[in-house]
N, C-alpha and C positions, 0 to 999 in steps of 0.2 A: 735376625731373620724371622718374619712372621709367615707361617704356612697355613693355608686353608685346606681342610680335608673334608671329603664327603664320602660317607660309607667306608671310612678308614683308608681312603685313597687320596693322596695329595693332589690338589687341582690347581693351586696358584701360590705364589709367594711374593714377598717384597723384602728388600734389604735396605736398611738405613745405617749410616755410620753416625757415631756421636763423638763429639770433641767438646769437653766442658759442658756448657749448657746449650750447645748448638747441635743440630742434626742435619745430615745431607742424605737425600734420596739417592741411592746408588743404582738399583735395578729392581725390576719386578716383571712378572709375566705369568702366563698360564702354562700348565704342564701338559696340556692336551690341546687338540684342535677345536674343541667345542668352546664357543664363545657365547653361549646362551644363558650364562649365569652372571651373578654379581659378585663373584668371589674376589676379584681384584679390588673392586670398590670396598668390599668388606675388609680386606686386608689393610688398605690404606687407613680406613677409619679406626680399626683396631690398633694400627701403628701409632696414630695420633694419641689414642688413649694410653698406650703403653709409654710413649715418650713423655706425656704429661706427668704420669706417675713417677718417672725418674727425673723430674724437674728440668726437662728440656724446654727452653724458652723461645727458641728460634728454629724453624724448619725450612730448609732450602729445598724446594720441590723441583728445581731445574736440574739438580744433580751436579755431578763433578765437572761437567763441561759448561756450566752456566757463564754467560758473559758478564763481566764486571764493569 
């Protein structure tokens, strides 16, 4: 889970699962009603960087309910 904080307050999060060299987006959201920031986008980008560092080669952004 990647959490974005501002002034020591958590404001958004994203969760990915990993299996082997593949990853699946599971869930993400803001932790407050304010949607005037880019924290969720920041979290997705940070997640990609982290997944790359742990040798993930495939990311499914449609999530667990993606049609096959």
